HTML snippet that shows the backbone in 3Dmol.js (N, CA, C, O; Angstrom):
<script src="https://3Dmol.org/build/3Dmol-min.js"></script>
<div id="view" style="width:600px;height:400px;position:relative"></div>
<script>
const pdb = `
ATOM      1  N   UNK A   1      -4.905  14.796  -2.527  1.00  0.00           N
ATOM      2  CA  UNK A   1      -5.082  13.412  -2.750  1.00  0.00           C
ATOM      3  C   UNK A   1      -3.912  12.887  -3.962  1.00  0.00           C
ATOM      4  O   UNK A   1      -3.505  13.552  -4.914  1.00  0.00           O
ATOM      5  N   UNK A   2      -3.595  11.708  -3.642  1.00  0.00           N
ATOM      6  CA  UNK A   2      -2.580  10.843  -4.194  1.00  0.00           C
ATOM      7  C   UNK A   2      -3.076   9.670  -5.034  1.00  0.00           C
ATOM      8  O   UNK A   2      -3.843   8.795  -4.631  1.00  0.00           O
ATOM      9  N   UNK A   3      -2.582   9.754  -6.164  1.00  0.00           N
ATOM     10  CA  UNK A   3      -3.084   8.647  -7.322  1.00  0.00           C
ATOM     11  C   UNK A   3      -2.305   7.268  -6.625  1.00  0.00           C
ATOM     12  O   UNK A   3      -1.239   7.290  -6.010  1.00  0.00           O
ATOM     13  N   UNK A   4      -3.228   5.981  -6.932  1.00  0.00           N
ATOM     14  CA  UNK A   4      -2.824   4.788  -6.471  1.00  0.00           C
ATOM     15  C   UNK A   4      -2.368   3.905  -7.736  1.00  0.00           C
ATOM     16  O   UNK A   4      -2.263   4.326  -8.887  1.00  0.00           O
ATOM     17  N   UNK A   5      -2.132   2.661  -7.313  1.00  0.00           N
ATOM     18  CA  UNK A   5      -2.180   1.625  -8.425  1.00  0.00           C
ATOM     19  C   UNK A   5      -3.347   1.736  -9.757  1.00  0.00           C
ATOM     20  O   UNK A   5      -3.162   1.560 -10.961  1.00  0.00           O
ATOM     21  N   UNK A   6      -4.384   2.036  -9.130  1.00  0.00           N
ATOM     22  CA  UNK A   6      -5.385   1.917 -10.184  1.00  0.00           C
ATOM     23  C   UNK A   6      -5.509   3.140 -10.931  1.00  0.00           C
ATOM     24  O   UNK A   6      -6.289   3.164 -11.883  1.00  0.00           O
ATOM     25  N   UNK A   7      -4.799   4.218 -10.605  1.00  0.00           N
ATOM     26  CA  UNK A   7      -4.858   5.466 -11.284  1.00  0.00           C
ATOM     27  C   UNK A   7      -5.909   6.241 -10.836  1.00  0.00           C
ATOM     28  O   UNK A   7      -6.150   7.270 -11.467  1.00  0.00           O
ATOM     29  N   UNK A   8      -6.647   5.934  -9.788  1.00  0.00           N
ATOM     30  CA  UNK A   8      -7.770   6.502  -9.252  1.00  0.00           C
ATOM     31  C   UNK A   8      -7.374   7.276  -8.029  1.00  0.00           C
ATOM     32  O   UNK A   8      -6.696   6.658  -7.208  1.00  0.00           O
ATOM     33  N   UNK A   9      -7.756   8.827  -7.705  1.00  0.00           N
ATOM     34  CA  UNK A   9      -7.226   9.591  -7.070  1.00  0.00           C
ATOM     35  C   UNK A   9      -7.873   8.921  -5.507  1.00  0.00           C
ATOM     36  O   UNK A   9      -8.926   8.292  -5.410  1.00  0.00           O
ATOM     37  N   UNK A  10      -7.127   9.185  -4.616  1.00  0.00           N
ATOM     38  CA  UNK A  10      -7.691   8.603  -3.265  1.00  0.00           C
ATOM     39  C   UNK A  10      -8.245   9.592  -2.385  1.00  0.00           C
ATOM     40  O   UNK A  10      -7.598  10.520  -1.898  1.00  0.00           O
ATOM     41  N   UNK A  11      -9.432   9.370  -2.203  1.00  0.00           N
ATOM     42  CA  UNK A  11     -10.256  10.338  -1.030  1.00  0.00           C
ATOM     43  C   UNK A  11      -9.946   9.726   0.061  1.00  0.00           C
ATOM     44  O   UNK A  11     -10.048   8.499   0.076  1.00  0.00           O
ATOM     45  N   UNK A  12      -9.531  10.374   1.140  1.00  0.00           N
ATOM     46  CA  UNK A  12      -9.308  10.396   2.486  1.00  0.00           C
ATOM     47  C   UNK A  12     -10.408  10.821   3.291  1.00  0.00           C
ATOM     48  O   UNK A  12     -10.776  11.995   3.268  1.00  0.00           O
ATOM     49  N   UNK A  13     -11.044   9.829   4.106  1.00  0.00           N
ATOM     50  CA  UNK A  13     -12.303  10.438   4.815  1.00  0.00           C
ATOM     51  C   UNK A  13     -11.766  10.837   6.132  1.00  0.00           C
ATOM     52  O   UNK A  13     -10.644  10.544   6.546  1.00  0.00           O
ATOM     53  N   UNK A  14     -12.730  11.583   6.806  1.00  0.00           N
ATOM     54  CA  UNK A  14     -12.518  12.084   8.140  1.00  0.00           C
ATOM     55  C   UNK A  14     -13.223  11.126   9.231  1.00  0.00           C
ATOM     56  O   UNK A  14     -14.423  10.867   9.135  1.00  0.00           O
ATOM     57  N   UNK A  15     -12.636  10.748   9.996  1.00  0.00           N
ATOM     58  CA  UNK A  15     -13.208   9.923  11.038  1.00  0.00           C
ATOM     59  C   UNK A  15     -14.492  10.574  11.587  1.00  0.00           C
ATOM     60  O   UNK A  15     -14.555  11.773  11.857  1.00  0.00           O
ATOM     61  N   UNK A  16     -15.336   9.855  11.711  1.00  0.00           N
ATOM     62  CA  UNK A  16     -16.680  10.119  12.183  1.00  0.00           C
ATOM     63  C   UNK A  16     -16.668  10.421  13.889  1.00  0.00           C
ATOM     64  O   UNK A  16     -17.410  11.233  14.441  1.00  0.00           O
ATOM     65  N   UNK A  17     -15.720   9.631  14.523  1.00  0.00           N
ATOM     66  CA  UNK A  17     -15.534   9.804  16.056  1.00  0.00           C
ATOM     67  C   UNK A  17     -14.805  10.798  16.435  1.00  0.00           C
ATOM     68  O   UNK A  17     -15.120  11.522  17.380  1.00  0.00           O
ATOM     69  N   UNK A  18     -13.729  10.943  15.724  1.00  0.00           N
ATOM     70  CA  UNK A  18     -12.712  11.885  16.281  1.00  0.00           C
ATOM     71  C   UNK A  18     -12.523  13.312  15.510  1.00  0.00           C
ATOM     72  O   UNK A  18     -11.903  14.194  16.103  1.00  0.00           O
ATOM     73  N   UNK A  19     -13.108  13.596  14.035  1.00  0.00           N
ATOM     74  CA  UNK A  19     -12.994  14.310  13.234  1.00  0.00           C
ATOM     75  C   UNK A  19     -11.358  14.585  12.768  1.00  0.00           C
ATOM     76  O   UNK A  19     -10.834  15.684  12.588  1.00  0.00           O
ATOM     77  N   UNK A  20     -10.708  13.192  12.630  1.00  0.00           N
ATOM     78  CA  UNK A  20      -9.172  13.386  12.284  1.00  0.00           C
ATOM     79  C   UNK A  20      -9.147  12.768  11.072  1.00  0.00           C
ATOM     80  O   UNK A  20      -9.865  11.789  10.871  1.00  0.00           O
ATOM     81  N   UNK A  21      -8.178  13.348   9.955  1.00  0.00           N
ATOM     82  CA  UNK A  21      -8.210  12.709   8.755  1.00  0.00           C
ATOM     83  C   UNK A  21      -7.635  11.324   8.706  1.00  0.00           C
ATOM     84  O   UNK A  21      -6.577  11.137   9.307  1.00  0.00           O
ATOM     85  N   UNK A  22      -8.250  10.246   8.008  1.00  0.00           N
ATOM     86  CA  UNK A  22      -8.064   8.736   7.939  1.00  0.00           C
ATOM     87  C   UNK A  22      -6.871   8.626   7.281  1.00  0.00           C
ATOM     88  O   UNK A  22      -6.594   9.489   6.448  1.00  0.00           O
ATOM     89  N   UNK A  23      -5.906   7.485   7.553  1.00  0.00           N
ATOM     90  CA  UNK A  23      -4.995   7.064   6.505  1.00  0.00           C
ATOM     91  C   UNK A  23      -4.944   5.880   5.864  1.00  0.00           C
ATOM     92  O   UNK A  23      -5.205   4.905   6.568  1.00  0.00           O
ATOM     93  N   UNK A  24      -4.648   5.653   4.573  1.00  0.00           N
ATOM     94  CA  UNK A  24      -5.083   4.599   3.942  1.00  0.00           C
ATOM     95  C   UNK A  24      -4.135   3.269   4.386  1.00  0.00           C
ATOM     96  O   UNK A  24      -2.926   3.130   4.199  1.00  0.00           O
ATOM     97  N   UNK A  25      -4.933   2.484   4.933  1.00  0.00           N
ATOM     98  CA  UNK A  25      -4.106   0.965   5.589  1.00  0.00           C
ATOM     99  C   UNK A  25      -3.890  -0.076   4.423  1.00  0.00           C
ATOM    100  O   UNK A  25      -2.816  -0.647   4.242  1.00  0.00           O
ATOM    101  N   UNK A  26      -4.956  -0.256   3.691  1.00  0.00           N
ATOM    102  CA  UNK A  26      -4.944  -1.491   2.662  1.00  0.00           C
ATOM    103  C   UNK A  26      -5.686  -1.030   1.646  1.00  0.00           C
ATOM    104  O   UNK A  26      -6.608  -0.230   1.804  1.00  0.00           O
ATOM    105  N   UNK A  27      -5.268  -1.586   0.349  1.00  0.00           N
ATOM    106  CA  UNK A  27      -6.113  -1.599  -0.910  1.00  0.00           C
ATOM    107  C   UNK A  27      -6.134  -2.915  -1.679  1.00  0.00           C
ATOM    108  O   UNK A  27      -5.025  -3.361  -1.977  1.00  0.00           O
ATOM    109  N   UNK A  28      -7.144  -3.571  -2.030  1.00  0.00           N
ATOM    110  CA  UNK A  28      -7.102  -4.711  -2.515  1.00  0.00           C
ATOM    111  C   UNK A  28      -8.145  -4.548  -3.473  1.00  0.00           C
ATOM    112  O   UNK A  28      -9.074  -3.741  -3.477  1.00  0.00           O
ATOM    113  N   UNK A  29      -7.691  -5.890  -4.691  1.00  0.00           N
ATOM    114  CA  UNK A  29      -8.927  -5.913  -5.494  1.00  0.00           C
ATOM    115  C   UNK A  29     -10.098  -6.422  -5.116  1.00  0.00           C
ATOM    116  O   UNK A  29     -10.152  -7.180  -4.148  1.00  0.00           O
ATOM    117  N   UNK A  30     -11.321  -6.038  -5.903  1.00  0.00           N
ATOM    118  CA  UNK A  30     -12.740  -6.745  -5.406  1.00  0.00           C
ATOM    119  C   UNK A  30     -13.601  -6.771  -6.827  1.00  0.00           C
ATOM    120  O   UNK A  30     -14.491  -5.999  -7.181  1.00  0.00           O
ATOM    121  N   UNK A  31     -13.080  -7.837  -7.475  1.00  0.00           N
ATOM    122  CA  UNK A  31     -13.890  -8.306  -8.759  1.00  0.00           C
ATOM    123  C   UNK A  31     -13.303  -7.148  -9.719  1.00  0.00           C
ATOM    124  O   UNK A  31     -12.429  -6.322  -9.456  1.00  0.00           O
ATOM    125  N   UNK A  32     -14.152  -7.358 -11.088  1.00  0.00           N
ATOM    126  CA  UNK A  32     -13.790  -6.610 -12.210  1.00  0.00           C
ATOM    127  C   UNK A  32     -14.179  -5.116 -12.136  1.00  0.00           C
ATOM    128  O   UNK A  32     -15.372  -4.813 -12.096  1.00  0.00           O
ATOM    129  N   UNK A  33     -13.235  -4.193 -12.117  1.00  0.00           N
ATOM    130  CA  UNK A  33     -13.407  -2.845 -12.080  1.00  0.00           C
ATOM    131  C   UNK A  33     -13.443  -2.257 -10.781  1.00  0.00           C
ATOM    132  O   UNK A  33     -13.671  -1.048 -10.749  1.00  0.00           O
ATOM    133  N   UNK A  34     -13.234  -2.961  -9.519  1.00  0.00           N
ATOM    134  CA  UNK A  34     -13.421  -2.444  -8.381  1.00  0.00           C
ATOM    135  C   UNK A  34     -12.511  -2.917  -7.323  1.00  0.00           C
ATOM    136  O   UNK A  34     -11.945  -4.006  -7.420  1.00  0.00           O
ATOM    137  N   UNK A  35     -12.333  -2.018  -6.172  1.00  0.00           N
ATOM    138  CA  UNK A  35     -11.260  -2.259  -5.247  1.00  0.00           C
ATOM    139  C   UNK A  35     -11.795  -1.924  -3.817  1.00  0.00           C
ATOM    140  O   UNK A  35     -12.683  -1.086  -3.665  1.00  0.00           O
ATOM    141  N   UNK A  36     -11.154  -2.696  -2.630  1.00  0.00           N
ATOM    142  CA  UNK A  36     -11.617  -2.030  -1.407  1.00  0.00           C
ATOM    143  C   UNK A  36     -10.600  -1.465  -0.911  1.00  0.00           C
ATOM    144  O   UNK A  36      -9.499  -1.999  -1.042  1.00  0.00           O
ATOM    145  N   UNK A  37     -10.760  -0.145  -0.166  1.00  0.00           N
ATOM    146  CA  UNK A  37      -9.957   0.462   0.281  1.00  0.00           C
ATOM    147  C   UNK A  37     -10.222   0.793   1.822  1.00  0.00           C
ATOM    148  O   UNK A  37     -11.197   1.362   2.315  1.00  0.00           O
ATOM    149  N   UNK A  38      -9.122   0.297   2.425  1.00  0.00           N
ATOM    150  CA  UNK A  38      -9.382   0.309   4.036  1.00  0.00           C
ATOM    151  C   UNK A  38      -8.675   1.512   4.824  1.00  0.00           C
ATOM    152  O   UNK A  38      -7.447   1.594   4.807  1.00  0.00           O
ATOM    153  N   UNK A  39      -9.434   2.415   5.492  1.00  0.00           N
ATOM    154  CA  UNK A  39      -8.851   3.546   6.137  1.00  0.00           C
ATOM    155  C   UNK A  39      -8.701   3.266   7.522  1.00  0.00           C
ATOM    156  O   UNK A  39      -9.418   2.368   7.962  1.00  0.00           O
ATOM    157  N   UNK A  40      -7.905   3.853   8.327  1.00  0.00           N
ATOM    158  CA  UNK A  40      -7.765   3.670   9.734  1.00  0.00           C
ATOM    159  C   UNK A  40      -7.506   5.019  10.470  1.00  0.00           C
ATOM    160  O   UNK A  40      -6.817   5.841   9.866  1.00  0.00           O
ATOM    161  N   UNK A  41      -7.967   5.333  11.673  1.00  0.00           N
ATOM    162  CA  UNK A  41      -7.778   6.719  12.180  1.00  0.00           C
ATOM    163  C   UNK A  41      -6.663   6.624  13.078  1.00  0.00           C
ATOM    164  O   UNK A  41      -6.718   5.898  14.071  1.00  0.00           O
ATOM    165  N   UNK A  42      -5.533   7.394  12.757  1.00  0.00           N
ATOM    166  CA  UNK A  42      -4.468   7.128  13.587  1.00  0.00           C
ATOM    167  C   UNK A  42      -4.514   7.872  15.385  1.00  0.00           C
ATOM    168  O   UNK A  42      -3.593   7.857  16.201  1.00  0.00           O
ATOM    169  N   UNK A  43      -5.853   8.439  15.546  1.00  0.00           N
ATOM    170  CA  UNK A  43      -5.905   8.703  16.845  1.00  0.00           C
ATOM    171  C   UNK A  43      -6.978   7.571  17.728  1.00  0.00           C
ATOM    172  O   UNK A  43      -6.692   7.237  18.878  1.00  0.00           O
ATOM    173  N   UNK A  44      -8.136   7.087  17.074  1.00  0.00           N
ATOM    174  CA  UNK A  44      -8.886   6.239  17.717  1.00  0.00           C
ATOM    175  C   UNK A  44      -9.031   4.709  17.336  1.00  0.00           C
ATOM    176  O   UNK A  44      -9.546   3.804  17.994  1.00  0.00           O
ATOM    177  N   UNK A  45      -8.380   4.671  15.979  1.00  0.00           N
ATOM    178  CA  UNK A  45      -8.310   3.363  15.495  1.00  0.00           C
ATOM    179  C   UNK A  45      -9.750   2.899  14.716  1.00  0.00           C
ATOM    180  O   UNK A  45     -10.066   1.734  14.475  1.00  0.00           O
ATOM    181  N   UNK A  46     -10.530   4.101  14.389  1.00  0.00           N
ATOM    182  CA  UNK A  46     -11.621   3.594  13.848  1.00  0.00           C
ATOM    183  C   UNK A  46     -11.416   3.382  12.361  1.00  0.00           C
ATOM    184  O   UNK A  46     -10.735   4.185  11.724  1.00  0.00           O
ATOM    185  N   UNK A  47     -12.110   2.083  11.648  1.00  0.00           N
ATOM    186  CA  UNK A  47     -11.700   1.573  10.497  1.00  0.00           C
ATOM    187  C   UNK A  47     -13.135   1.817   9.358  1.00  0.00           C
ATOM    188  O   UNK A  47     -14.315   1.518   9.544  1.00  0.00           O
ATOM    189  N   UNK A  48     -12.583   2.363   8.361  1.00  0.00           N
ATOM    190  CA  UNK A  48     -13.730   2.616   7.243  1.00  0.00           C
ATOM    191  C   UNK A  48     -13.232   1.673   6.145  1.00  0.00           C
ATOM    192  O   UNK A  48     -12.044   1.398   5.978  1.00  0.00           O
ATOM    193  N   UNK A  49     -14.224   1.212   5.429  1.00  0.00           N
ATOM    194  CA  UNK A  49     -13.857   0.242   4.343  1.00  0.00           C
ATOM    195  C   UNK A  49     -14.729   0.764   3.187  1.00  0.00           C
ATOM    196  O   UNK A  49     -15.955   0.660   3.182  1.00  0.00           O
ATOM    197  N   UNK A  50     -14.081   1.275   2.313  1.00  0.00           N
ATOM    198  CA  UNK A  50     -15.231   1.811   0.773  1.00  0.00           C
ATOM    199  C   UNK A  50     -14.896   0.517  -0.275  1.00  0.00           C
ATOM    200  O   UNK A  50     -13.903  -0.209  -0.228  1.00  0.00           O
ATOM    201  N   UNK A  51     -15.971   0.453  -1.188  1.00  0.00           N
ATOM    202  CA  UNK A  51     -15.754  -0.177  -2.288  1.00  0.00           C
ATOM    203  C   UNK A  51     -15.958   1.071  -3.576  1.00  0.00           C
ATOM    204  O   UNK A  51     -16.926   1.786  -3.836  1.00  0.00           O
ATOM    205  N   UNK A  52     -14.454   0.949  -4.280  1.00  0.00           N
ATOM    206  CA  UNK A  52     -14.482   2.089  -5.386  1.00  0.00           C
ATOM    207  C   UNK A  52     -14.350   1.650  -6.844  1.00  0.00           C
ATOM    208  O   UNK A  52     -13.448   0.888  -7.192  1.00  0.00           O
ATOM    209  N   UNK A  53     -15.231   2.125  -7.667  1.00  0.00           N
ATOM    210  CA  UNK A  53     -14.834   1.643  -8.990  1.00  0.00           C
ATOM    211  C   UNK A  53     -13.369   2.163  -9.369  1.00  0.00           C
ATOM    212  O   UNK A  53     -12.968   3.291  -9.085  1.00  0.00           O
ATOM    213  N   UNK A  54     -12.558   1.110 -10.108  1.00  0.00           N
ATOM    214  CA  UNK A  54     -11.115   1.727 -10.525  1.00  0.00           C
ATOM    215  C   UNK A  54     -11.445   2.092 -12.135  1.00  0.00           C
ATOM    216  O   UNK A  54     -10.710   2.853 -12.765  1.00  0.00           O
ATOM    217  N   UNK A  55     -12.497   1.534 -12.660  1.00  0.00           N
ATOM    218  CA  UNK A  55     -12.679   2.306 -13.863  1.00  0.00           C
ATOM    219  C   UNK A  55     -13.979   2.824 -14.156  1.00  0.00           C
ATOM    220  O   UNK A  55     -14.835   2.008 -14.498  1.00  0.00           O
ATOM    221  N   UNK A  56     -14.276   4.016 -14.083  1.00  0.00           N
ATOM    222  CA  UNK A  56     -15.631   4.545 -14.122  1.00  0.00           C
ATOM    223  C   UNK A  56     -16.872   4.092 -15.351  1.00  0.00           C
ATOM    224  O   UNK A  56     -18.097   4.055 -15.240  1.00  0.00           O
ATOM    225  N   UNK A  57     -16.056   3.809 -16.422  1.00  0.00           N
ATOM    226  CA  UNK A  57     -16.756   3.436 -17.414  1.00  0.00           C
ATOM    227  C   UNK A  57     -16.990   2.094 -17.432  1.00  0.00           C
ATOM    228  O   UNK A  57     -18.068   1.732 -17.904  1.00  0.00           O
ATOM    229  N   UNK A  58     -16.086   1.117 -16.950  1.00  0.00           N
ATOM    230  CA  UNK A  58     -16.317  -0.402 -16.882  1.00  0.00           C
ATOM    231  C   UNK A  58     -17.548  -0.970 -16.661  1.00  0.00           C
ATOM    232  O   UNK A  58     -18.073  -0.426 -15.689  1.00  0.00           O
ATOM    233  N   UNK A  59     -18.118  -1.681 -17.059  1.00  0.00           N
ATOM    234  CA  UNK A  59     -19.773  -2.280 -16.818  1.00  0.00           C
ATOM    235  C   UNK A  59     -20.823  -1.480 -17.351  1.00  0.00           C
ATOM    236  O   UNK A  59     -21.988  -1.879 -17.341  1.00  0.00           O
ATOM    237  N   UNK A  60     -20.466  -0.317 -17.839  1.00  0.00           N
ATOM    238  CA  UNK A  60     -21.440   0.491 -18.759  1.00  0.00           C
ATOM    239  C   UNK A  60     -21.920  -0.187 -20.040  1.00  0.00           C
ATOM    240  O   UNK A  60     -21.152  -0.780 -20.798  1.00  0.00           O
ATOM    241  N   UNK A  61     -22.982  -0.089 -20.200  1.00  0.00           N
ATOM    242  CA  UNK A  61     -23.567  -0.590 -21.614  1.00  0.00           C
ATOM    243  C   UNK A  61     -23.737   0.824 -22.505  1.00  0.00           C
ATOM    244  O   UNK A  61     -24.532   1.749 -22.339  1.00  0.00           O
ATOM    245  N   UNK A  62     -22.675   0.636 -23.524  1.00  0.00           N
ATOM    246  CA  UNK A  62     -22.946   1.706 -24.487  1.00  0.00           C
ATOM    247  C   UNK A  62     -23.985   1.260 -25.475  1.00  0.00           C
ATOM    248  O   UNK A  62     -24.169   0.094 -25.823  1.00  0.00           O
ATOM    249  N   UNK A  63     -24.633   2.300 -25.883  1.00  0.00           N
ATOM    250  CA  UNK A  63     -25.561   2.316 -27.054  1.00  0.00           C
ATOM    251  C   UNK A  63     -25.090   2.781 -28.296  1.00  0.00           C
ATOM    252  O   UNK A  63     -24.644   3.923 -28.409  1.00  0.00           O
ATOM    253  N   UNK A  64     -25.163   1.853 -29.402  1.00  0.00           N
ATOM    254  CA  UNK A  64     -24.427   2.281 -30.423  1.00  0.00           C
ATOM    255  C   UNK A  64     -25.835   3.005 -31.340  1.00  0.00           C
ATOM    256  O   UNK A  64     -26.965   2.519 -31.365  1.00  0.00           O
ATOM    257  N   UNK A  65     -25.400   4.237 -32.028  1.00  0.00           N
ATOM    258  CA  UNK A  65     -26.540   4.802 -32.769  1.00  0.00           C
ATOM    259  C   UNK A  65     -27.103   5.878 -32.205  1.00  0.00           C
ATOM    260  O   UNK A  65     -27.910   6.560 -32.837  1.00  0.00           O
ATOM    261  N   UNK A  66     -26.743   6.166 -30.932  1.00  0.00           N
ATOM    262  CA  UNK A  66     -27.574   7.144 -30.019  1.00  0.00           C
ATOM    263  C   UNK A  66     -27.407   8.726 -30.326  1.00  0.00           C
ATOM    264  O   UNK A  66     -28.257   9.610 -30.226  1.00  0.00           O
ATOM    265  N   UNK A  67     -25.828   8.829 -30.798  1.00  0.00           N
ATOM    266  CA  UNK A  67     -25.524  10.033 -31.304  1.00  0.00           C
ATOM    267  C   UNK A  67     -25.861  10.462 -32.693  1.00  0.00           C
ATOM    268  O   UNK A  67     -25.731   9.562 -33.522  1.00  0.00           O
ATOM    269  N   UNK A  68     -26.157  11.312 -33.029  1.00  0.00           N
ATOM    270  CA  UNK A  68     -26.446  11.729 -34.389  1.00  0.00           C
ATOM    271  C   UNK A  68     -25.912  13.204 -34.646  1.00  0.00           C
ATOM    272  O   UNK A  68     -25.987  14.114 -33.821  1.00  0.00           O
ATOM    273  N   UNK A  69     -25.309  13.310 -36.045  1.00  0.00           N
ATOM    274  CA  UNK A  69     -24.998  14.515 -36.396  1.00  0.00           C
ATOM    275  C   UNK A  69     -26.073  15.600 -36.462  1.00  0.00           C
ATOM    276  O   UNK A  69     -27.159  15.335 -36.978  1.00  0.00           O
ATOM    277  N   UNK A  70     -25.782  16.969 -35.896  1.00  0.00           N
ATOM    278  CA  UNK A  70     -26.896  18.117 -36.241  1.00  0.00           C
ATOM    279  C   UNK A  70     -27.389  18.004 -37.596  1.00  0.00           C
ATOM    280  O   UNK A  70     -26.703  17.732 -38.582  1.00  0.00           O
ATOM    281  N   UNK A  71     -28.816  18.268 -37.564  1.00  0.00           N
ATOM    282  CA  UNK A  71     -29.498  18.513 -38.795  1.00  0.00           C
ATOM    283  C   UNK A  71     -29.448  19.930 -38.944  1.00  0.00           C
ATOM    284  O   UNK A  71     -29.960  20.466 -39.927  1.00  0.00           O
TER     285      UNK A  71
END
`;
const viewer = $3Dmol.createViewer("view");
viewer.addModel(pdb, "pdb");
viewer.setStyle({}, {cartoon: {color: "spectrum"}});
viewer.zoomTo();
viewer.render();
</script>
C-alpha cells in the first residue's frame, strides 16, 4: 500500500473480470472529507470507482461528558 496526498493508504482492488491487480488512474476530491479513486485494469481496461473518507473522524459527532474516570 502506498500513501497518497490525503495521507490515507491506497487499497488496490483486484479486477473481478480477470483477477489482475488494478492500477490507480485518478484521485479527485468529492466533498468535505471524501475523495473519488478510479482504478483501471491493465489487462482488460475494466474501471472501478471508490468513494473513500480522507479523514475517518471528519463528520462524526462527538458527545461531551460520555467518558468518566473510574470510580
